[in-house]
N, C-alpha and C positions, 0 to 999 in steps of 0.2 A: 451625347458628350456634354459634360457640365460646363456651366459658365466659367468656371475657373480654369479648366482645361482649354476651353476656346480662347480665354484671355493668353493663357500661357503659350499658346501655339501662335499668337498674333492674328487670329481670326477676329473679323469684325461682328459685334454682337448687337441685337437690337432688344431693348428693354422696353416695357410699357408700365406706367405707375398707374395703381388703382387704389384708392381709398376704400376701406370697409364701410359698410353702413352705418348709419346712426340710429341702430336699434338692431333686430334680429332677424329681419326678413333679408335673406342672403340670396333671393331668387335673381335680382337685377345684377348682383355681383357675380354670380355664378355664369349668368348667360353672356355678361361681357367677357369673361375669361374664356369660355368655350367659343365666342366668335374669333378669336385670334389665336387658338389653339393651333399649333404648327406653323405659325407665321413667324413666331417671335422666339427668342431664346430664354426669355424669363420675365418675369412680374415683380416688381417693386412694390410692395406695401407699406405705404408710410403710417407711422404710429401717432394716431391723434393730431396730424399736421396742423399747423396753425393754431394750436390749442383748441382745436373742436374735439368735444369728447365723442368717440365712435368706438365701436366693437375694436379690440385690440389687434394689432398686426400679428401677433402669433396666431390668433384666430384664423385671420385673413390669409396669411402665409400657408398654413395648413390646409386651408380650402383650396387654395392655388394647387398644392402638392397633389391633392386629392384628384385634381382635374388632369393630372399627367403633364404639368408645366412646372419648371423648377421656379421657385419663388426666392425673394430677398426681402428681408425688413430693415427698416431704419430702426436705430436705438440711440438713446441720448439718456443723460442724467437729469432732466428737468423734472420729471415726474416721479423717479423712483430712487431710494437709496442703494447703495452698494450690494446689499443682500438682495433685494428685490430684483436688481439688474442681474445678478449672478443666478438667480432662480430662473429668469426669463432664459437666459442663455443656455442653461442646460436644458429647459424644456424646449426651445428651438431645435436644439441638435436631436432631441428624441423624435420630434415631430417631423424630422427631415429636412428642416431649414437650415442651411450652412452658410449663406451668403448673406453679410451683414453691411450696412452702410452705417458708420458712426457719423451723427451730426450733431449738430449744436441745436437744442431745443429753441423754437421761437419764443420771443417774449410774449407775456399773456394779455398784452394790450388789446389783441383781437380776440382773445378767446371768448367762448360762449360760458365760461367758468372763471369769471375774473377774480372771485374770492378765493381760488384755488392757489394754495401756496407752493411755489417752485422749491425742489429739494436740491438740485445742483451738488449731489454729495460727490459725484466722479464728473470731471470735465472730459472733453473727447480724449485727451491723451491718457488720463487715468482709466476711461474705459477701454481704450486699445489696450493698455497694459494688463488690466484684468481679463480680457480675452486670450491675452498670450499666457496669462497664468492659469487659467482653467485649462487651457491644451496642453500644459505642462504636467496637469494632473493635480492641482491643488487648489483652494479657494484664496481670497484675499486675505483671511485669517491665518492662511498656513497648514490648514487641515487638508489630508488626503481626500482626492475624489474616489468613488467608485465608478471607475471607467472615465476615459478621457474625450471630452468633446472635440470635434474638429469644425472650423470655422473658415471662411474665406472672407475677410473684412476689408473694406473701403473706408475712404473718408470724403468730405466735401471740402471743395475751394471756395471759400466765401466770396460774394460779389466784391468789386473793386471799382473805383473811379477813374484812377489814373495809373501811370507806371509805377509812381512811389507806391500806391497802395498794392499794386500787382506784386511787386518785389517783397512786401510785407507777407502777402497771403502765400506767396511760393515759399518763404522761410518757414511759415506756420506749417505748410504742407509737409516739408522736409522732415519737420518733427514728427509728424503724425505717421510717416513713412518709417521712420527710425523706430516708432513706436509699434509698427505692426500693420500698418494699412498697405494693402496690396495694389491698390486702384485709387483712382481720383476722380470724383464727380464733380465737374465744374458748374457755374452758375449757367443758367438757360442762355443758348446762342441765338442772338437775332441778327448780329452783323458777322458775316463769314469773313470779311477783311480783318475785323479785330480778333477774331478766333484764330486765324492763321497766324497773325502775329504773336498771339498767346501761345500757340503752340512750339513757337521756336525758342520761347524761353522755357516752356513746359518740357521739353526734351531732356533738359538736364535731371528731370525728377526719376526718369527711366523707370517707370510704371505706366501700364494702360490708363489712358484718359478717356473717361466716358463722358459725352456732351448731351445736357438736356435740351429737348427740343420741345418748347412750350406752344401749345395750341392757342393762337390769338384769335378770339372769338369775334370781336368788334372794333371799329374805330375807337370806341370809348376804351377799349381794354389797352389798345395800341398806345394810345394817348396817355393812359394812365402810368403806363411803364415808362414811356418817355419823360413823362413829367416827374414822377415820384421814385423811380430807379435809376439814377444818372448812369450807372455803370452798364445799363441794359443795351444802351446804343441802338435804340430803334430810330431809324432815320425817317426823314419827312418823306421821302420817297416810298418807303413802306406803307406810310399811313395813307399817303395819295393814292398808292395802288388799291389799297381796301375802300377808300370813299368813292373811287370811279368804278367799282365793281357793280354790277348789277345783282350779283348774289354773293354777298360778303360771307356768308357762312361757308360756301364753297371755296371762297378764294382763301380764307384761313386754312382750309384743309391743304389746298394746293401748296401754298406757301411752306407749310409745315412739312410735306412730302419732298418739297425742292431742296428744303435745308437738310433734311436727312440725306437724301441722295447725294449733297456735295459734301457733306461731313464724313461720308464713306470713305473718301480718300484722304481725310485729315486725322480724325480721331480713331479710337479703336473700337469705340460703339456710341450709340446714343441711348437715351432714356426719353420717351414720349411722356410728356405731361399734358393730359387733358382737362384736367380740374373739374370733373363731373361730366364730362362729355365722352364718357369711355365707349358709348356706341358708336363713336366716329372714327374708333382706331382702325377698323379694317379699311376705312375709306383713305385714311392716311398712309397706311402701309401701300395701298394701291397706288396712291400718287408719288410714293417713293420707288415703287417698282419692286416690292417686297411680296 
């Protein structure tokens, strides 16, 4: 059953995020995909996440489909104009990729190509509108298509610091839903209590909520998030748990698994983000009981 059908049926879904290689050696990428085949519902392939040049998400998504797993790709307007974006969307459909997550491309500050010029021809609302237009059988110039593509698009809710910030983000997401987004991906969840409070407000959105679970690899990573990402809400208790552990790598896997298990009763899905540690996905799923 497709991810879209599972979401429509109210089923809990498990997604994993996998970046494509920076190059053409796909062996490790394919190995990591095969390791979790049959244990998850789909794989999300980011498109040059954090401004790092990599093999395109279209290629990665197609490779995932070839392994018998449904893929979803992120799409945004930072690197492409509206012509290129529409061409990529049509290509995605032909390659069997129907799941899209419309995001705002990150700033190029941390990019490995800092001289690259951002395009930003279409923002998130414009891109969602373009997806709807293509599905109706026309391009943005008004010309008819030879065959209509079909997609299931979602959107991101940006990080927030306080209740006022959350209210602003929820209003932004409502506009994205009105423009065609069928599900919402939240910021990574580190504090279950905070997420529970968020879900009480998010219930008014009336669309499936997917919660990312970020694998914390070390005390330093936890401290970085606590210091530089105020909305992350990483507690001192969590950092202390890491510091006291005799095997901090294993502790991170356990925490991720525990978080997924608890979110199963709150969200309609999770997105596991390991940031280069995709080989640990089976262990996280074991810890989560999947």
